[in-house]
mmCIF file of the N, C-alpha and C atoms, coordinates in Angstrom:
data_MODEL
# 
_entry.id   MODEL 
# 
loop_
_atom_site.group_PDB 
_atom_site.id 
_atom_site.type_symbol 
_atom_site.label_atom_id 
_atom_site.label_alt_id 
_atom_site.label_comp_id 
_atom_site.label_asym_id 
_atom_site.label_entity_id 
_atom_site.label_seq_id 
_atom_site.pdbx_PDB_ins_code 
_atom_site.Cartn_x 
_atom_site.Cartn_y 
_atom_site.Cartn_z 
_atom_site.occupancy 
_atom_site.B_iso_or_equiv 
_atom_site.pdbx_formal_charge 
_atom_site.auth_seq_id 
_atom_site.auth_comp_id 
_atom_site.auth_asym_id 
_atom_site.auth_atom_id 
_atom_site.pdbx_PDB_model_num 
ATOM 1   N N  . MET A 1 1  ? 19.047  -7.541 11.201  1.00 0.00 ? 1  MET A N  1 
ATOM 2   C CA . MET A 1 1  ? 17.736  -7.251 10.741  1.00 0.00 ? 1  MET A CA 1 
ATOM 3   C C  . MET A 1 1  ? 17.692  -7.707 9.282   1.00 0.00 ? 1  MET A C  1 
ATOM 4   N N  . GLU A 1 2  ? 16.607  -8.342 8.907   1.00 0.00 ? 2  GLU A N  1 
ATOM 5   C CA . GLU A 1 2  ? 16.483  -8.833 7.554   1.00 0.00 ? 2  GLU A CA 1 
ATOM 6   C C  . GLU A 1 2  ? 16.190  -7.704 6.578   1.00 0.00 ? 2  GLU A C  1 
ATOM 7   N N  . GLN A 1 3  ? 16.756  -7.692 5.453   1.00 0.00 ? 3  GLN A N  1 
ATOM 8   C CA . GLN A 1 3  ? 16.521  -6.710 4.378   1.00 0.00 ? 3  GLN A CA 1 
ATOM 9   C C  . GLN A 1 3  ? 15.248  -6.965 3.622   1.00 0.00 ? 3  GLN A C  1 
ATOM 10  N N  . THR A 1 4  ? 14.409  -5.978 3.437   1.00 0.00 ? 4  THR A N  1 
ATOM 11  C CA . THR A 1 4  ? 13.136  -6.111 2.723   1.00 0.00 ? 4  THR A CA 1 
ATOM 12  C C  . THR A 1 4  ? 13.326  -5.601 1.257   1.00 0.00 ? 4  THR A C  1 
ATOM 13  N N  . GLY A 1 5  ? 12.891  -6.469 0.330   1.00 0.00 ? 5  GLY A N  1 
ATOM 14  C CA . GLY A 1 5  ? 12.978  -6.073 -1.127  1.00 0.00 ? 5  GLY A CA 1 
ATOM 15  C C  . GLY A 1 5  ? 11.798  -5.218 -1.446  1.00 0.00 ? 5  GLY A C  1 
ATOM 16  N N  . PHE A 1 6  ? 12.004  -3.985 -1.896  1.00 0.00 ? 6  PHE A N  1 
ATOM 17  C CA . PHE A 1 6  ? 10.965  -3.124 -2.390  1.00 0.00 ? 6  PHE A CA 1 
ATOM 18  C C  . PHE A 1 6  ? 10.841  -3.100 -3.822  1.00 0.00 ? 6  PHE A C  1 
ATOM 19  N N  . PRO A 1 7  ? 9.689   -2.929 -4.456  1.00 0.00 ? 7  PRO A N  1 
ATOM 20  C CA . PRO A 1 7  ? 8.392   -2.585 -3.747  1.00 0.00 ? 7  PRO A CA 1 
ATOM 21  C C  . PRO A 1 7  ? 7.701   -3.819 -3.185  1.00 0.00 ? 7  PRO A C  1 
ATOM 22  N N  . LEU A 1 8  ? 6.845   -3.570 -2.181  1.00 0.00 ? 8  LEU A N  1 
ATOM 23  C CA . LEU A 1 8  ? 5.990   -4.602 -1.587  1.00 0.00 ? 8  LEU A CA 1 
ATOM 24  C C  . LEU A 1 8  ? 4.548   -4.277 -1.965  1.00 0.00 ? 8  LEU A C  1 
ATOM 25  N N  . TYR A 1 9  ? 3.720   -5.259 -2.031  1.00 0.00 ? 9  TYR A N  1 
ATOM 26  C CA . TYR A 1 9  ? 2.304   -5.013 -2.421  1.00 0.00 ? 9  TYR A CA 1 
ATOM 27  C C  . TYR A 1 9  ? 1.365   -5.557 -1.414  1.00 0.00 ? 9  TYR A C  1 
ATOM 28  N N  . ARG A 1 10 ? 0.400   -4.846 -0.999  1.00 0.00 ? 10 ARG A N  1 
ATOM 29  C CA . ARG A 1 10 ? -0.543  -5.114 0.010   1.00 0.00 ? 10 ARG A CA 1 
ATOM 30  C C  . ARG A 1 10 ? -2.016  -4.865 -0.462  1.00 0.00 ? 10 ARG A C  1 
ATOM 31  N N  . CYS A 1 11 ? -2.978  -5.473 0.094   1.00 0.00 ? 11 CYS A N  1 
ATOM 32  C CA . CYS A 1 11 ? -4.363  -5.287 -0.153  1.00 0.00 ? 11 CYS A CA 1 
ATOM 33  C C  . CYS A 1 11 ? -5.147  -5.279 1.160   1.00 0.00 ? 11 CYS A C  1 
ATOM 34  N N  . SER A 1 12 ? -6.067  -4.457 1.386   1.00 0.00 ? 12 SER A N  1 
ATOM 35  C CA . SER A 1 12 ? -6.846  -4.416 2.565   1.00 0.00 ? 12 SER A CA 1 
ATOM 36  C C  . SER A 1 12 ? -7.798  -5.615 2.602   1.00 0.00 ? 12 SER A C  1 
ATOM 37  N N  . THR A 1 13 ? -8.185  -6.169 3.776   1.00 0.00 ? 13 THR A N  1 
ATOM 38  C CA . THR A 1 13 ? -8.993  -7.301 3.813   1.00 0.00 ? 13 THR A CA 1 
ATOM 39  C C  . THR A 1 13 ? -10.385 -7.008 3.312   1.00 0.00 ? 13 THR A C  1 
ATOM 40  N N  . ASN A 1 14 ? -10.798 -5.761 3.325   1.00 0.00 ? 14 ASN A N  1 
ATOM 41  C CA . ASN A 1 14 ? -12.146 -5.445 2.819   1.00 0.00 ? 14 ASN A CA 1 
ATOM 42  C C  . ASN A 1 14 ? -12.165 -5.266 1.309   1.00 0.00 ? 14 ASN A C  1 
ATOM 43  N N  . GLY A 1 15 ? -11.006 -5.303 0.677   1.00 0.00 ? 15 GLY A N  1 
ATOM 44  C CA . GLY A 1 15 ? -10.862 -5.169 -0.780  1.00 0.00 ? 15 GLY A CA 1 
ATOM 45  C C  . GLY A 1 15 ? -11.151 -3.848 -1.377  1.00 0.00 ? 15 GLY A C  1 
ATOM 46  N N  . LEU A 1 16 ? -10.982 -2.790 -0.609  1.00 0.00 ? 16 LEU A N  1 
ATOM 47  C CA . LEU A 1 16 ? -11.201 -1.463 -1.148  1.00 0.00 ? 16 LEU A CA 1 
ATOM 48  C C  . LEU A 1 16 ? -9.903  -0.647 -1.275  1.00 0.00 ? 16 LEU A C  1 
ATOM 49  N N  . ASN A 1 17 ? -8.759  -1.134 -0.799  1.00 0.00 ? 17 ASN A N  1 
ATOM 50  C CA . ASN A 1 17 ? -7.539  -0.433 -0.822  1.00 0.00 ? 17 ASN A CA 1 
ATOM 51  C C  . ASN A 1 17 ? -6.365  -1.368 -1.238  1.00 0.00 ? 17 ASN A C  1 
ATOM 52  N N  . TRP A 1 18 ? -5.481  -0.836 -2.059  1.00 0.00 ? 18 TRP A N  1 
ATOM 53  C CA . TRP A 1 18 ? -4.262  -1.602 -2.531  1.00 0.00 ? 18 TRP A CA 1 
ATOM 54  C C  . TRP A 1 18 ? -3.114  -0.635 -2.265  1.00 0.00 ? 18 TRP A C  1 
ATOM 55  N N  . TYR A 1 19 ? -1.956  -1.218 -1.939  1.00 0.00 ? 19 TYR A N  1 
ATOM 56  C CA . TYR A 1 19 ? -0.797  -0.432 -1.607  1.00 0.00 ? 19 TYR A CA 1 
ATOM 57  C C  . TYR A 1 19 ? 0.413   -0.958 -2.353  1.00 0.00 ? 19 TYR A C  1 
ATOM 58  N N  . ARG A 1 20 ? 1.186   -0.040 -2.833  1.00 0.00 ? 20 ARG A N  1 
ATOM 59  C CA . ARG A 1 20 ? 2.573   -0.324 -3.359  1.00 0.00 ? 20 ARG A CA 1 
ATOM 60  C C  . ARG A 1 20 ? 3.520   0.437  -2.408  1.00 0.00 ? 20 ARG A C  1 
ATOM 61  N N  . ILE A 1 21 ? 4.326   -0.356 -1.652  1.00 0.00 ? 21 ILE A N  1 
ATOM 62  C CA . ILE A 1 21 ? 5.221   0.247  -0.687  1.00 0.00 ? 21 ILE A CA 1 
ATOM 63  C C  . ILE A 1 21 ? 6.577   0.329  -1.332  1.00 0.00 ? 21 ILE A C  1 
ATOM 64  N N  . ASP A 1 22 ? 7.135   1.554  -1.546  1.00 0.00 ? 22 ASP A N  1 
ATOM 65  C CA . ASP A 1 22 ? 8.358   1.765  -2.265  1.00 0.00 ? 22 ASP A CA 1 
ATOM 66  C C  . ASP A 1 22 ? 9.563   1.823  -1.320  1.00 0.00 ? 22 ASP A C  1 
ATOM 67  N N  . SER A 1 23 ? 9.363   2.149  -0.077  1.00 0.00 ? 23 SER A N  1 
ATOM 68  C CA . SER A 1 23 ? 10.433  2.289  0.922   1.00 0.00 ? 23 SER A CA 1 
ATOM 69  C C  . SER A 1 23 ? 9.810   2.300  2.293   1.00 0.00 ? 23 SER A C  1 
ATOM 70  N N  . PRO A 1 24 ? 10.598  2.289  3.442   1.00 0.00 ? 24 PRO A N  1 
ATOM 71  C CA . PRO A 1 24 ? 9.981   2.390  4.721   1.00 0.00 ? 24 PRO A CA 1 
ATOM 72  C C  . PRO A 1 24 ? 9.239   3.712  4.988   1.00 0.00 ? 24 PRO A C  1 
ATOM 73  N N  . THR A 1 25 ? 9.386   4.677  4.058   1.00 0.00 ? 25 THR A N  1 
ATOM 74  C CA . THR A 1 25 ? 8.695   5.917  4.294   1.00 0.00 ? 25 THR A CA 1 
ATOM 75  C C  . THR A 1 25 ? 7.788   6.401  3.121   1.00 0.00 ? 25 THR A C  1 
ATOM 76  N N  . VAL A 1 26 ? 7.711   5.619  2.064   1.00 0.00 ? 26 VAL A N  1 
ATOM 77  C CA . VAL A 1 26 ? 6.969   5.995  0.886   1.00 0.00 ? 26 VAL A CA 1 
ATOM 78  C C  . VAL A 1 26 ? 5.991   4.897  0.431   1.00 0.00 ? 26 VAL A C  1 
ATOM 79  N N  . PHE A 1 27 ? 4.735   5.222  0.239   1.00 0.00 ? 27 PHE A N  1 
ATOM 80  C CA . PHE A 1 27 ? 3.861   4.224  -0.351  1.00 0.00 ? 27 PHE A CA 1 
ATOM 81  C C  . PHE A 1 27 ? 2.858   4.969  -1.262  1.00 0.00 ? 27 PHE A C  1 
ATOM 82  N N  . THR A 1 28 ? 2.282   4.181  -2.173  1.00 0.00 ? 28 THR A N  1 
ATOM 83  C CA . THR A 1 28 ? 1.143   4.673  -3.036  1.00 0.00 ? 28 THR A CA 1 
ATOM 84  C C  . THR A 1 28 ? -0.057  3.795  -2.713  1.00 0.00 ? 28 THR A C  1 
ATOM 85  N N  . GLU A 1 29 ? -1.221  4.426  -2.523  1.00 0.00 ? 29 GLU A N  1 
ATOM 86  C CA . GLU A 1 29 ? -2.426  3.761  -2.179  1.00 0.00 ? 29 GLU A CA 1 
ATOM 87  C C  . GLU A 1 29 ? -3.427  3.977  -3.346  1.00 0.00 ? 29 GLU A C  1 
ATOM 88  N N  . VAL A 1 30 ? -4.064  2.877  -3.792  1.00 0.00 ? 30 VAL A N  1 
ATOM 89  C CA . VAL A 1 30 ? -5.182  2.954  -4.710  1.00 0.00 ? 30 VAL A CA 1 
ATOM 90  C C  . VAL A 1 30 ? -6.449  2.602  -3.895  1.00 0.00 ? 30 VAL A C  1 
ATOM 91  N N  . GLN A 1 31 ? -7.408  3.512  -3.902  1.00 0.00 ? 31 GLN A N  1 
ATOM 92  C CA . GLN A 1 31 ? -8.610  3.366  -3.157  1.00 0.00 ? 31 GLN A CA 1 
ATOM 93  C C  . GLN A 1 31 ? -9.823  3.322  -4.047  1.00 0.00 ? 31 GLN A C  1 
ATOM 94  N N  . ARG A 1 32 ? -10.628 2.316  -3.855  1.00 0.00 ? 32 ARG A N  1 
ATOM 95  C CA . ARG A 1 32 ? -11.875 2.227  -4.617  1.00 0.00 ? 32 ARG A CA 1 
ATOM 96  C C  . ARG A 1 32 ? -12.997 3.118  -3.900  1.00 0.00 ? 32 ARG A C  1 
ATOM 97  N N  . VAL A 1 33 ? -13.505 4.046  -4.657  1.00 0.00 ? 33 VAL A N  1 
ATOM 98  C CA . VAL A 1 33 ? -14.610 4.917  -4.166  1.00 0.00 ? 33 VAL A CA 1 
ATOM 99  C C  . VAL A 1 33 ? -15.747 4.713  -5.136  1.00 0.00 ? 33 VAL A C  1 
ATOM 100 N N  . GLY A 1 34 ? -16.724 3.929  -4.780  1.00 0.00 ? 34 GLY A N  1 
ATOM 101 C CA . GLY A 1 34 ? -17.838 3.692  -5.768  1.00 0.00 ? 34 GLY A CA 1 
ATOM 102 C C  . GLY A 1 34 ? -17.264 2.864  -6.893  1.00 0.00 ? 34 GLY A C  1 
ATOM 103 N N  . SER A 1 35 ? -17.478 3.390  -8.089  1.00 0.00 ? 35 SER A N  1 
ATOM 104 C CA . SER A 1 35 ? -16.978 2.726  -9.336  1.00 0.00 ? 35 SER A CA 1 
ATOM 105 C C  . SER A 1 35 ? -15.646 3.298  -9.718  1.00 0.00 ? 35 SER A C  1 
ATOM 106 N N  . ARG A 1 36 ? -15.170 4.321  -9.013  1.00 0.00 ? 36 ARG A N  1 
ATOM 107 C CA . ARG A 1 36 ? -13.889 4.969  -9.414  1.00 0.00 ? 36 ARG A CA 1 
ATOM 108 C C  . ARG A 1 36 ? -12.741 4.485  -8.563  1.00 0.00 ? 36 ARG A C  1 
ATOM 109 N N  . TYR A 1 37 ? -11.522 4.728  -9.034  1.00 0.00 ? 37 TYR A N  1 
ATOM 110 C CA . TYR A 1 37 ? -10.279 4.487  -8.275  1.00 0.00 ? 37 TYR A CA 1 
ATOM 111 C C  . TYR A 1 37 ? -9.570  5.761  -8.094  1.00 0.00 ? 37 TYR A C  1 
ATOM 112 N N  . VAL A 1 38 ? -9.109  6.046  -6.806  1.00 0.00 ? 38 VAL A N  1 
ATOM 113 C CA . VAL A 1 38 ? -8.375  7.303  -6.531  1.00 0.00 ? 38 VAL A CA 1 
ATOM 114 C C  . VAL A 1 38 ? -6.979  6.864  -6.031  1.00 0.00 ? 38 VAL A C  1 
ATOM 115 N N  . VAL A 1 39 ? -5.944  7.603  -6.474  1.00 0.00 ? 39 VAL A N  1 
ATOM 116 C CA . VAL A 1 39 ? -4.548  7.283  -6.153  1.00 0.00 ? 39 VAL A CA 1 
ATOM 117 C C  . VAL A 1 39 ? -4.030  8.330  -5.164  1.00 0.00 ? 39 VAL A C  1 
ATOM 118 N N  . HIS A 1 40 ? -3.390  7.857  -4.035  1.00 0.00 ? 40 HIS A N  1 
ATOM 119 C CA . HIS A 1 40 ? -2.787  8.718  -3.027  1.00 0.00 ? 40 HIS A CA 1 
ATOM 120 C C  . HIS A 1 40 ? -1.339  8.318  -2.928  1.00 0.00 ? 40 HIS A C  1 
ATOM 121 N N  . ARG A 1 41 ? -0.465  9.321  -2.877  1.00 0.00 ? 41 ARG A N  1 
ATOM 122 C CA . ARG A 1 41 ? 0.990   8.979  -2.711  1.00 0.00 ? 41 ARG A CA 1 
ATOM 123 C C  . ARG A 1 41 ? 1.376   9.575  -1.397  1.00 0.00 ? 41 ARG A C  1 
ATOM 124 N N  . MET A 1 42 ? 1.882   8.799  -0.489  1.00 0.00 ? 42 MET A N  1 
ATOM 125 C CA . MET A 1 42 ? 2.202   9.265  0.914   1.00 0.00 ? 42 MET A CA 1 
ATOM 126 C C  . MET A 1 42 ? 3.761   9.187  1.039   1.00 0.00 ? 42 MET A C  1 
ATOM 127 N N  . GLU A 1 43 ? 4.338   10.278 1.493   1.00 0.00 ? 43 GLU A N  1 
ATOM 128 C CA . GLU A 1 43 ? 5.696   10.287 1.920   1.00 0.00 ? 43 GLU A CA 1 
ATOM 129 C C  . GLU A 1 43 ? 5.686   10.562 3.444   1.00 0.00 ? 43 GLU A C  1 
ATOM 130 N N  . ALA A 1 44 ? 5.954   9.627  4.243   1.00 0.00 ? 44 ALA A N  1 
ATOM 131 C CA . ALA A 1 44 ? 5.836   9.677  5.733   1.00 0.00 ? 44 ALA A CA 1 
ATOM 132 C C  . ALA A 1 44 ? 6.966   10.509 6.194   1.00 0.00 ? 44 ALA A C  1 
ATOM 133 N N  . VAL A 1 45 ? 6.564   11.588 6.990   1.00 0.00 ? 45 VAL A N  1 
ATOM 134 C CA . VAL A 1 45 ? 7.506   12.502 7.605   1.00 0.00 ? 45 VAL A CA 1 
ATOM 135 C C  . VAL A 1 45 ? 7.357   12.420 9.169   1.00 0.00 ? 45 VAL A C  1 
ATOM 136 N N  . ILE A 1 46 ? 6.138   12.472 9.652   1.00 0.00 ? 46 ILE A N  1 
ATOM 137 C CA . ILE A 1 46 ? 5.873   12.425 11.112  1.00 0.00 ? 46 ILE A CA 1 
ATOM 138 C C  . ILE A 1 46 ? 5.665   10.996 11.544  1.00 0.00 ? 46 ILE A C  1 
ATOM 139 N N  . TYR A 1 47 ? 5.821   10.773 12.895  1.00 0.00 ? 47 TYR A N  1 
ATOM 140 C CA . TYR A 1 47 ? 5.794   9.419  13.448  1.00 0.00 ? 47 TYR A CA 1 
ATOM 141 C C  . TYR A 1 47 ? 4.518   8.675  13.033  1.00 0.00 ? 47 TYR A C  1 
ATOM 142 N N  . PRO A 1 48 ? 3.327   9.179  13.206  1.00 0.00 ? 48 PRO A N  1 
ATOM 143 C CA . PRO A 1 48 ? 2.126   8.387  12.901  1.00 0.00 ? 48 PRO A CA 1 
ATOM 144 C C  . PRO A 1 48 ? 2.167   7.816  11.519  1.00 0.00 ? 48 PRO A C  1 
ATOM 145 N N  . GLU A 1 49 ? 2.604   8.667  10.540  1.00 0.00 ? 49 GLU A N  1 
ATOM 146 C CA . GLU A 1 49 ? 2.701   8.282  9.116   1.00 0.00 ? 49 GLU A CA 1 
ATOM 147 C C  . GLU A 1 49 ? 3.752   7.202  8.934   1.00 0.00 ? 49 GLU A C  1 
ATOM 148 N N  . LYS A 1 50 ? 4.917   7.295  9.637   1.00 0.00 ? 50 LYS A N  1 
ATOM 149 C CA . LYS A 1 50 ? 5.895   6.285  9.511   1.00 0.00 ? 50 LYS A CA 1 
ATOM 150 C C  . LYS A 1 50 ? 5.450   4.928  10.115  1.00 0.00 ? 50 LYS A C  1 
ATOM 151 N N  . ALA A 1 51 ? 4.716   5.051  11.255  1.00 0.00 ? 51 ALA A N  1 
ATOM 152 C CA . ALA A 1 51 ? 4.178   3.882  11.934  1.00 0.00 ? 51 ALA A CA 1 
ATOM 153 C C  . ALA A 1 51 ? 3.106   3.201  10.971  1.00 0.00 ? 51 ALA A C  1 
ATOM 154 N N  . ARG A 1 52 ? 2.409   3.925  10.223  1.00 0.00 ? 52 ARG A N  1 
ATOM 155 C CA . ARG A 1 52 ? 1.415   3.384  9.167   1.00 0.00 ? 52 ARG A CA 1 
ATOM 156 C C  . ARG A 1 52 ? 2.155   2.580  8.155   1.00 0.00 ? 52 ARG A C  1 
ATOM 157 N N  . VAL A 1 53 ? 3.224   3.107  7.608   1.00 0.00 ? 53 VAL A N  1 
ATOM 158 C CA . VAL A 1 53 ? 4.000   2.381  6.588   1.00 0.00 ? 53 VAL A CA 1 
ATOM 159 C C  . VAL A 1 53 ? 4.569   1.097  7.224   1.00 0.00 ? 53 VAL A C  1 
ATOM 160 N N  . LEU A 1 54 ? 5.132   1.140  8.334   1.00 0.00 ? 54 LEU A N  1 
ATOM 161 C CA . LEU A 1 54 ? 5.748   0.021  8.959   1.00 0.00 ? 54 LEU A CA 1 
ATOM 162 C C  . LEU A 1 54 ? 4.691   -1.040 9.290   1.00 0.00 ? 54 LEU A C  1 
ATOM 163 N N  . GLY A 1 55 ? 3.472   -0.623 9.616   1.00 0.00 ? 55 GLY A N  1 
ATOM 164 C CA . GLY A 1 55 ? 2.449   -1.546 9.843   1.00 0.00 ? 55 GLY A CA 1 
ATOM 165 C C  . GLY A 1 55 ? 2.032   -2.262 8.524   1.00 0.00 ? 55 GLY A C  1 
ATOM 166 N N  . LEU A 1 56 ? 2.006   -1.535 7.483   1.00 0.00 ? 56 LEU A N  1 
ATOM 167 C CA . LEU A 1 56 ? 1.724   -2.144 6.181   1.00 0.00 ? 56 LEU A CA 1 
ATOM 168 C C  . LEU A 1 56 ? 2.797   -3.176 5.731   1.00 0.00 ? 56 LEU A C  1 
ATOM 169 N N  . ILE A 1 57 ? 4.019   -2.841 6.065   1.00 0.00 ? 57 ILE A N  1 
ATOM 170 C CA . ILE A 1 57 ? 5.146   -3.730 5.762   1.00 0.00 ? 57 ILE A CA 1 
ATOM 171 C C  . ILE A 1 57 ? 4.974   -5.036 6.577   1.00 0.00 ? 57 ILE A C  1 
ATOM 172 N N  . ALA A 1 58 ? 4.745   -4.877 7.885   1.00 0.00 ? 58 ALA A N  1 
ATOM 173 C CA . ALA A 1 58 ? 4.771   -6.060 8.821   1.00 0.00 ? 58 ALA A CA 1 
ATOM 174 C C  . ALA A 1 58 ? 3.488   -6.804 8.654   1.00 0.00 ? 58 ALA A C  1 
ATOM 175 N N  . MET A 1 59 ? 2.374   -6.204 8.181   1.00 0.00 ? 59 MET A N  1 
ATOM 176 C CA . MET A 1 59 ? 1.045   -6.880 8.126   1.00 0.00 ? 59 MET A CA 1 
ATOM 177 C C  . MET A 1 59 ? 0.699   -7.501 9.479   1.00 0.00 ? 59 MET A C  1 
ATOM 178 N N  . ASP A 1 60 ? 0.960   -6.739 10.554  1.00 0.00 ? 60 ASP A N  1 
ATOM 179 C CA . ASP A 1 60 ? 0.668   -7.272 11.843  1.00 0.00 ? 60 ASP A CA 1 
ATOM 180 C C  . ASP A 1 60 ? -0.706  -6.919 12.473  1.00 0.00 ? 60 ASP A C  1 
ATOM 181 N N  . ASP A 1 61 ? -1.438  -6.072 11.790  1.00 0.00 ? 61 ASP A N  1 
ATOM 182 C CA . ASP A 1 61 ? -2.703  -5.599 12.449  1.00 0.00 ? 61 ASP A CA 1 
ATOM 183 C C  . ASP A 1 61 ? -3.906  -6.401 11.865  1.00 0.00 ? 61 ASP A C  1 
ATOM 184 N N  . GLY A 1 62 ? -3.656  -7.342 10.918  1.00 0.00 ? 62 GLY A N  1 
ATOM 185 C CA . GLY A 1 62 ? -4.786  -8.090 10.367  1.00 0.00 ? 62 GLY A CA 1 
ATOM 186 C C  . GLY A 1 62 ? -5.682  -7.454 9.406   1.00 0.00 ? 62 GLY A C  1 
ATOM 187 N N  . HIS A 1 63 ? -5.350  -6.217 9.002   1.00 0.00 ? 63 HIS A N  1 
ATOM 188 C CA . HIS A 1 63 ? -6.213  -5.406 8.133   1.00 0.00 ? 63 HIS A CA 1 
ATOM 189 C C  . HIS A 1 63 ? -5.687  -5.422 6.661   1.00 0.00 ? 63 HIS A C  1 
ATOM 190 N N  . VAL A 1 64 ? -4.505  -5.944 6.501   1.00 0.00 ? 64 VAL A N  1 
ATOM 191 C CA . VAL A 1 64 ? -3.872  -6.065 5.150   1.00 0.00 ? 64 VAL A CA 1 
ATOM 192 C C  . VAL A 1 64 ? -3.241  -7.407 4.933   1.00 0.00 ? 64 VAL A C  1 
ATOM 193 N N  . HIS A 1 65 ? -3.150  -7.817 3.730   1.00 0.00 ? 65 HIS A N  1 
ATOM 194 C CA . HIS A 1 65 ? -2.399  -9.017 3.402   1.00 0.00 ? 65 HIS A CA 1 
ATOM 195 C C  . HIS A 1 65 ? -1.650  -8.807 2.087   1.00 0.00 ? 65 HIS A C  1 
ATOM 196 N N  . ALA A 1 66 ? -0.665  -9.682 1.788   1.00 0.00 ? 66 ALA A N  1 
ATOM 197 C CA . ALA A 1 66 ? 0.128   -9.595 0.575   1.00 0.00 ? 66 ALA A CA 1 
ATOM 198 C C  . ALA A 1 66 ? -0.781  -9.824 -0.609  1.00 0.00 ? 66 ALA A C  1 
ATOM 199 N N  . CYS A 1 67 ? -0.464  -9.144 -1.736  1.00 0.00 ? 67 CYS A N  1 
ATOM 200 C CA . CYS A 1 67 ? -1.196  -9.393 -2.995  1.00 0.00 ? 67 CYS A CA 1 
ATOM 201 C C  . CYS A 1 67 ? -0.292  -9.377 -4.169  1.00 0.00 ? 67 CYS A C  1 
ATOM 202 N N  . PRO A 1 68 ? -0.699  -9.874 -5.275  1.00 0.00 ? 68 PRO A N  1 
ATOM 203 C CA . PRO A 1 68 ? 0.233   -9.843 -6.470  1.00 0.00 ? 68 PRO A CA 1 
ATOM 204 C C  . PRO A 1 68 ? 0.614   -8.492 -6.958  1.00 0.00 ? 68 PRO A C  1 
ATOM 205 N N  . ALA A 1 69 ? 1.774   -8.335 -7.430  1.00 0.00 ? 69 ALA A N  1 
ATOM 206 C CA . ALA A 1 69 ? 2.263   -7.059 -7.962  1.00 0.00 ? 69 ALA A CA 1 
ATOM 207 C C  . ALA A 1 69 ? 1.415   -6.685 -9.105  1.00 0.00 ? 69 ALA A C  1 
ATOM 208 N N  . GLN A 1 70 ? 1.031   -7.640 -10.032 1.00 0.00 ? 70 GLN A N  1 
ATOM 209 C CA . GLN A 1 70 ? 0.358   -7.324 -11.276 1.00 0.00 ? 70 GLN A CA 1 
ATOM 210 C C  . GLN A 1 70 ? -1.032  -6.667 -10.885 1.00 0.00 ? 70 GLN A C  1 
ATOM 211 N N  . GLU A 1 71 ? -1.665  -7.136 -9.869  1.00 0.00 ? 71 GLU A N  1 
ATOM 212 C CA . GLU A 1 71 ? -2.987  -6.636 -9.466  1.00 0.00 ? 71 GLU A CA 1 
ATOM 213 C C  . GLU A 1 71 ? -2.843  -5.154 -9.100  1.00 0.00 ? 71 GLU A C  1 
ATOM 214 N N  . VAL A 1 72 ? -1.960  -4.746 -8.269  1.00 0.00 ? 72 VAL A N  1 
ATOM 215 C CA . VAL A 1 72 ? -1.781  -3.330 -7.873  1.00 0.00 ? 72 VAL A CA 1 
ATOM 216 C C  . VAL A 1 72 ? -1.306  -2.476 -9.062  1.00 0.00 ? 72 VAL A C  1 
ATOM 217 N N  . GLU A 1 73 ? -0.360  -2.970 -9.826  1.00 0.00 ? 73 GLU A N  1 
ATOM 218 C CA . GLU A 1 73 ? 0.183   -2.176 -10.946 1.00 0.00 ? 73 GLU A CA 1 
ATOM 219 C C  . GLU A 1 73 ? -0.916  -1.949 -11.999 1.00 0.00 ? 73 GLU A C  1 
ATOM 220 N N  . ALA A 1 74 ? -1.803  -2.902 -12.205 1.00 0.00 ? 74 ALA A N  1 
ATOM 221 C CA . ALA A 1 74 ? -2.882  -2.755 -13.170 1.00 0.00 ? 74 ALA A CA 1 
ATOM 222 C C  . ALA A 1 74 ? -3.926  -1.704 -12.627 1.00 0.00 ? 74 ALA A C  1 
ATOM 223 N N  . LEU A 1 75 ? -4.148  -1.665 -11.391 1.00 0.00 ? 75 LEU A N  1 
ATOM 224 C CA . LEU A 1 75 ? -5.041  -0.661 -10.768 1.00 0.00 ? 75 LEU A CA 1 
ATOM 225 C C  . LEU A 1 75 ? -4.409  0.739  -10.873 1.00 0.00 ? 75 LEU A C  1 
ATOM 226 N N  . LEU A 1 76 ? -3.126  0.772  -10.663 1.00 0.00 ? 76 LEU A N  1 
ATOM 227 C CA . LEU A 1 76 ? -2.484  2.097  -10.747 1.00 0.00 ? 76 LEU A CA 1 
ATOM 228 C C  . LEU A 1 76 ? -2.518  2.671  -12.133 1.00 0.00 ? 76 LEU A C  1 
ATOM 229 N N  . ARG A 1 77 ? -2.309  1.749  -13.125 1.00 0.00 ? 77 ARG A N  1 
ATOM 230 C CA . ARG A 1 77 ? -2.380  2.204  -14.538 1.00 0.00 ? 77 ARG A CA 1 
ATOM 231 C C  . ARG A 1 77 ? -3.767  2.690  -14.879 1.00 0.00 ? 77 ARG A C  1 
ATOM 232 N N  . ALA A 1 78 ? -4.782  1.930  -14.448 1.00 0.00 ? 78 ALA A N  1 
ATOM 233 C CA . ALA A 1 78 ? -6.204  2.139  -14.744 1.00 0.00 ? 78 ALA A CA 1 
ATOM 234 C C  . ALA A 1 78 ? -6.707  3.503  -14.105 1.00 0.00 ? 78 ALA A C  1 
ATOM 235 N N  . ALA A 1 79 ? -6.192  3.771  -12.956 1.00 0.00 ? 79 ALA A N  1 
ATOM 236 C CA . ALA A 1 79 ? -6.632  4.977  -12.164 1.00 0.00 ? 79 ALA A CA 1 
ATOM 237 C C  . ALA A 1 79 ? -6.003  6.247  -12.703 1.00 0.00 ? 79 ALA A C  1 
ATOM 238 N N  . GLN A 1 80 ? -4.873  6.131  -13.415 1.00 0.00 ? 80 GLN A N  1 
ATOM 239 C CA . GLN A 1 80 ? -4.154  7.375  -13.812 1.00 0.00 ? 80 GLN A CA 1 
ATOM 240 C C  . GLN A 1 80 ? -4.461  7.647  -15.262 1.00 0.00 ? 80 GLN A C  1 
# 
């Protein structure tokens, strides 16, 4: 199995959500709500949460794509 270097950065195709994936079970989401940005930190414990993180890593559902680290990190700083 290929090792994945963390963190990984993803953006939703609709441009409303950005993700920093820190491990196979932890990610931080920045969500645009109107003109504001809200930050959610998720630590996956149960299977559906873990499947969500693995889906973000694999980008296999067509709803997310890779994006620049600087973009996500800037949004995280601005939201906090």
